[in-house]
Each structure stands twice: as C-alpha cells, then as structure tokens.
N, C-alpha and C positions, 0 to 999 in steps of 0.2 A: 410851793405847790402841794406838798405833803400836808402842811398845816391846814390848808384850805379844804382838802379832802376829808381830814379828820373832823373839822368843824361841821361840814355838811353831813357827815355820818352821824354826829351827835344830834343835830337838828332832826334828822330823819328818825333816829331812835326815840326822841322825845315825842315827835308827832305820832309815831306808831303807838307809843305807850298811851298817849292821850286818847287816841281812837279806840284802843282796846278797853281802856277804863270806861269810856263813854258807852261802849257796846255792852259791857258787863252791867253797867249801871242801868241801862235801859231794860235789859233782860230781867235784872233783879227787881227793878221797880215794877215791872209789869207782872212779875210772879208774886210778889209779896209786898204788901203795903206797910208791913211792920218795921221795916228797916228805914223809915223816913229820916230819923236823925242821922243814921249812919250815912245815908246817901247825901244828906246835907253837908256833912263833914267832907264827904268825898267830893262833892261839888266844889266846896270851898278849896279843898286841896287841889282840885283840877284847875280851878281858876288861878290859884297861886302858881301852880305848875305851868299853866299856859302863859302867865305873865312872865315867869322866869324864862320860859322858852322864847318869848318875844324879845326879852332883853338879851338872851344869849344869841339869838339870831342877829340882833342889832350889833352886838359886840363882834360877832363873827364877820358881819359885813364890813365893820370898821377895820377889823384886823386884816380882812382881805384887801381892802383898799390900801392900807399901809404896806401890806406885803407887795401889792402890785407896784406901788411907787418904789419900793426898795429894789424890786426886780428890774424895773425900768432903769433906775440909776445904775444898778450893777451892769446891765447890758450896755449902757452908754460908756461906762468906764472900761469895760472889756473891749468894746469896739475901738475906743481911743487907744488903749494899750496895744491892741493887735495891729492897728494902723502904724503906730510908732515902730513896733517890732518888724512889720513887713518892710517899712522904709529902711530900717537899719540892715535888715537881711538883704534887701536889694542892693544897697550901697556896698555891703561887704562882697556880695556876689560879683558886682561890677569890678571892684578892686581886684578880687581873686582872678576873675577872667582876664583882666588886662595883664596882670603879672604872669599868669599862665601862658597867655598868647605870646607875650614877649619872650619868655624863657623857651617855649616850644619853637618859636620862629628862629631864635638864636641857635638852638640845637639842630634844627633842620638845616640851616645854612652851613653850620660847621660840618655836619655829616655829608651834605652835598659836596662841599669842597673836598673833603677827604675822599669821597667816592670818585669824584671827577679826577683827582690826582692819581688815585690807584688805578682807575681804568686807563688813564693816559699812559701811566708807566707800564701796565700790563700789555696794552696795545703796542707800545713801542718795543718792548722786549720780545713779544710774540712776532712782530714784524721782522726784527733782526734774526730771530731763530728761523723763521720761515725762509728768509733770504739766504741764510747760510745753508739750510737744508736743501733748498732748490739749487744753489750753486754746487754743493757737493754731489747732489744727484745727477745734475747735468754733466759734471766732470766724470763721474764714474760711468755713466752711460756712454759718453764719448770714448772712454778708455776701453770699455767692453766691446763697443761697436768696432773700434779699430782692431782689437785683437781677433774678433770673430771674422772680420773682413780679411785680415792677413792670413788666418789659418784656412779659410775657404779658398782664397786665391792660391795658396801653396798647394792645397789638395787638388784643386782643378788643374794647376800646372803639372803636377805629378801625373794625374790621370791622362792629360793630353799627351804628355811625353811617353807614357806607357803605350797608348794607342798608336802614336807615331812610330814607336819602335816595332810594334806588332805589324803595322802596315809595311814598314821597311822590310821586315823579315818575309812577309808574304810576297813582296816583290822579288826578293832573292829566290824564293821557292819557285815562282813562275819562271824566272830566268833559268834556273837549274833544270826545270822540266823541259824547257825549250832545247837546252843543250843536250839533255838525255835523248830527246826525240831525234835530234840530228845525229847523235852518236848511234842510235839504234838503226838508223837508215844506212849507216856505213858498216854494220856488222858483216853483212853478206860479202862485201868486198874485202874485208879484213880476214875472212876465213882462208882465203888463198894465201895470205901472208903468214898466218899463224900455223904453219905446218909443224914447227918444232914444239916439243912438249914444254921446254923451258920458256920459250917465247909465249906460248899459250898461258902458262902460269903467271908470267909477268904481266901479260895483257889483262888477265882476270884481276890481279891485284890492283893494277892501275885503274881499271874501270871501276872496281869496287871503291877505291879511294876517291875517285872523281865523284861517284854518286854520293858517297857519304859526306864529302866535303861540301858539295853543293846544297845539301839538304840540312845537315846538322851543324851546330856550332862546334868549334874546335875543342872546347872543353868537355864535350859530351861523348867523345870517342877517342880511341887510340889505335893506330896502325901497328902491326907486328907486336902485339901485346903478349908478354910471357906470363904463363900461368904458374901456379904453385907446383905443378907436376913437371915443370921444365919445358912443356910444349909451347910453341909460339903460334898463336892464331893470327890470321891476316888482319882482322879488325875486331875490336871489343867496344860495344856500345854501353855507355854508362847511363842507364835509365833510372828514374826514381823508383823507390819501393812501391809495391811489392815485386815489380818485375826484376829489378836488379841489373846485373851485367849480362849482356847478350853477346855471345861469340858468333862471328861470321867468318866462314872460311870459303875460299874460292876453289872450285874444282871444275875442270874443263875436259870431259871425256869425248874429245872430238874424233880421235882416230877410229874407234869402234863405230861411232855414229856414221862416219863417212863410209866405212866398209860395209855396213848393213844396208846403206842406201845406194851402194854401187849397182847400177843397172846391169852390169856385165856378170854379176854373180848368179850362180845357179840357185835353185830353190833350197837345196840342202846346205849350200854354203851360206845363203842368207839366214837360214835358221841358226847355223852355228854362229854367225856374226851377231845376230840378235841376242843369242844366249851370252856371248862374250860381253856385249854392251850392257846387258842387264846385270851380269856379274860384276862388271867394272863399276857401274853406278852403285850397286849394293855395297861394294867395298868402300867407296868414298863415303857413303852414308854411315857405315859402321865405324870408319876411322874418325869421322867428325863426332859421333856420339861417344866414342870411347875416349878420345883425346881432349875434347873441349867442354864437355858437360860435367862439371864438378859440383857436387852438392855442397852448399854453404858458401861457395865462391862465385859461381856463375848462376845464371837463370836455369830453370829446369828444362830448357830447350836451347838448341843452337840452329843457326841458319846456314844452309848449304847453298852458296851462291854459284849459279851456273851462268856464265857470261853470255851464252848463246841462247836466243829466244827459240830457235828451232830445236835445239837439244832439249830444252825445258818442255816444249810442246810435245815432243816425241815421248818423253817420260810420262807426262800426264795423260797423253792420248792413248798410248799403246801399252803402257806398263803401269796400270793402277795398283798392281801388287807391290811395286817398289814404293809408290807413294804411301800406301798403307803401312808397309814396314818402316818407312822413314818416320811416320807419325808415331808408331809404337815405340820407336827408339828416340822420340822427342827431337827429331831433326826436321826442319822445315825447308824443303827445296824452294829456291827463289830465282827467277830470271831478273834481268835488269828492270823490266817493267814492274814486276811484283815486288822486287826489292825496293824500288822507288816508293811504292805504296807503303811498304813496311817502314821505310825511313821517314816518309811523310807522317805516318801515324806516330812514330817515335818522336818526331819533331813536335807534333801536336801535344803529345804527352809531356814533353819537356816544357813547351810553352804553357801548358795548363799548370804544371807544377810551379813555373816561374810566376804565372798569373796568380796562383793560389798564394804564393809567398807575398806578391804585391798586394793581393786582396787582404791577406792577414795584416800587412802594414797599414793598408787603408782602413781596415776595420778597427785596428788599434787606434789610429788617429781619430776615426769617427767615434769610437768609444770614449776617447779622451774629450773629443768635442762635445759628445752627449753629456759627459760628466760636467764639463764647463757650462753647458747650457742649463743643466739641472741646477748647478750652483747659482748661475745667473738668475734662473727662475725663482729659486728660494730667496735670493737676496732681493729680487724685485718684489716678491710677495711681502717680505719683511718691510721693505721700504713703503710699499702700498699701505700696509697696516699702520706704520708710523704716521704716514701722511693722513690716513683716514682718522687715526686717533687724534692727531693735531686738529683736523677739521672738526671732529666732534667736540674737542675741548674748546675751540673757538666758538662753536655754536652754543655750548653750555655757558661760556662767559657772556655771550650776547644775551642769552636767555636770562641769566642772573641780572645783568645790567638793566634789561627791560623790566624785570620784576621790581627791582629796586626803584627805578624811575616811576613805575606805576604806583608803588606804595607812597613815594614822595608826593606824587600828584594827588593821591587820595587824601593824604595828610593835609596838603595845601587847600584842598576843597572842603575840609571840615568846617561846618557852621558853628563856631564857638560863641557867637554873639546872639544866639537865639534867646527868646524871653522865657523859656521853660526853666523852672527852678530845679536845680540838681538835687538828687536824693543824697542822703547821708553817705551811701555807699559810693556814689559817683564823686562826691566831695572828697572822700578819703582817697579814692584812686587818683584824683587830680593832685591832692597834696603829695601823694607818693611819687607821682611823675615829676612834680616840681622839685621835690627833694632829690 
C-alpha cells in the first residue's frame, strides 16, 4: 500500500512539473520570439519527459497489479492459518474445559461429602449435649422445687403453730377473766370473813397469786421473791427490757376503812377515822417504795395491790392526794380489776416479746430463703444464658450450613460449557484452580 502511494505521488510530481514547464513555455513564447531554439529543445525534452511519465505510469500500474495479487495471496494465507489456529484453540479449550469440569466436580463431591459428614457429626454431638443439658436442668429444677416446697411448708407449719398457741393463750385469758369476775362478786361476802389482819394478808396474797397465775405464764413471775436487801415481796414480775422486774405487794387497810364508814360515828370521830385511814394508806405506800424499789435490780416503780375494790375506789375518789404522793414515790395502787388490766398488759408485752423472737426466727428463715431464691435466680439466669448461647450457636451452625449449601448450588449452576473464549487471565486462573 505504501509503494502504491509513493508511485502515485511520483506521477503527480511529473504531471505538475510538465504543466509548469508548459505554462512557462507559453509565457516565454508569447513574450519573446528569440528563444525559438530553446523552446524547441524544451519541447523535445517535454515530450521525452512525457513519454517517460507514461512509461512510469504503466510500470506503476503493473507494479500495483502485482502488489494487489501479492496482498490477496497473503490475505488468503493469513485466513487459512487463522482458521487452523482457531480450530486448534477451540480443540484445546474443549479439552481444558472437560478436564477442569471433571476435576472441579470431583472436588465438589469430595467437599460435599466432608461437609455432610461434619454436619452430621456436629448435629449428633449437639443433640447429645442438649439432651444432657436438658436432663441436668430438669433434675436441678426438681431438686430446687422440692427444697423450696419443703421450706415453705415448714415455715407455714411453724406460723400456724404460733397462731394456734396465741389463740390458746387468749382462751386462757378469757377463762381467767371470767374467774376474776366471779371472784370480784364474792369480795363483799368475804369482807365479813376477813376480820383478822393475818387472814386479810393471806387473802390478798392468794388473790394476787390467782390473778397472776391465771394471766401470766409461770416462767414470767415468782411469788415471795427475795430481793438483794433481804426483803421479801409478794410477787415479782419478770418483764422484758426496758421495763425489767416489777414488784407487787399486797396491802389490805380494811379496819380503818370500816371504822370511817361506820354510820354510828360522830362527825369528829369520822374525821379522825379518815385521818387514820389516810395515814395507814400512806404508810403502806412508803413501805412499798422504800423496801421494793431498788435501782438497778427492779423497775423504777412498784405496784401496791389492794384486794378490795371498795377500798381502792375510796382512795381514788376521796383521797387524790394519796394517789399523787404514791405516783411521786413511784408506787402504783391497783385493785383486782386494774391489776388484771396491768397483768393483761404485761402478758401482751410478754407475748409481743415472744412474737418478736419468733418473728426474728421467721425473718432469719425468710432471709435465708431469700438468699436461696437469689442464688436460684442467679443460677437460672446463668442457665438461661447458656441455653441462649447454645441456641445462637445452633443458629450460626445452620446459617453456615445454608451458606455452604448455597455456594455449592451456585458452583453447580456455573455454565462452564459456554462458547465464549476465555481470556489469558481466566485461562491462568483455571490452570491455577486445576493445579
């Protein structure tokens, strides 16, 4: 193609030169007729040059035809060689694809078998572990439930027993109150019998003991209790702190009471009898305060028990100064009715203390039960976390298995028999995979 272009350029140059020469010749010939010989030679030269140009054009045409024939032959040869090369390349591609497909299929089958075996083993092992974990969890839950039920049953039984004991003691208090009421109705008739001072003292002590025994448990009091100063008090109540030991002494100023209430006395004699009664009661109050109130040993007060309701009412109704002095001396006058109220209060205090002790025991057991429940909750939380972790691990295993199966499916669906020619890079990758 390049030779042909050069030839045509040469022809073009010759033609242009000829035209230029002719133009110059015409101009010169028209300008001056003296150059005839010169122009004749030029014409001859132009003719010669024109002839040569024609010959050159002829040769160039022949060369062009030869070149076209050579190019055509070369094209045919190249097409033939390219067809042979394409056939060889296609044959090699087919052989390579067949070998690659066979190797890849074999590898896929081997990997699938290995994955199936591994999944089966993992599933079997996981199933065994889950069964063992479930069995252990059920066993522990049964044990814990049994212990909790047992402790709750024991706690309820103790509570029921405590309430039953309280109910029993309340019934005893009701019975004692009935007996005291009956005893109070008989006091008036007994006044005629108790004319002797010793008998009155014995009556007061017996009545005091009956009242105390009917209301309080035996362990909470002591009759004829001897103090550190050598004095003997009729009854000592042992109450919980801060009250402490409360002394009770029975006094029965009946003679002066009868004398002051004698209707046959004159006004002056009645005044003297009332003064003697007041002095007698004040003496009893001072004796109780001096003998039975000991700091650090007894409570800060003592009870003066007056067995007759009438005498007690007389003191409170007509001698408030005696009551005030008794209070200043930390002595509490009490009749059978008011002493019963005091003893009932003491019994309530004792019951409250016993109940507090039982409550402390119950609270202790409830605290231990709460600790056991907290430990149970913690262990249940740990167990739930382990179960949840195992569940997540199973889900992850299933997810991995699904991804692996999906990738195998994608590999199986690959169209390796397509007619596209692989590039050199893809051929290198295929060779690397086969290796």
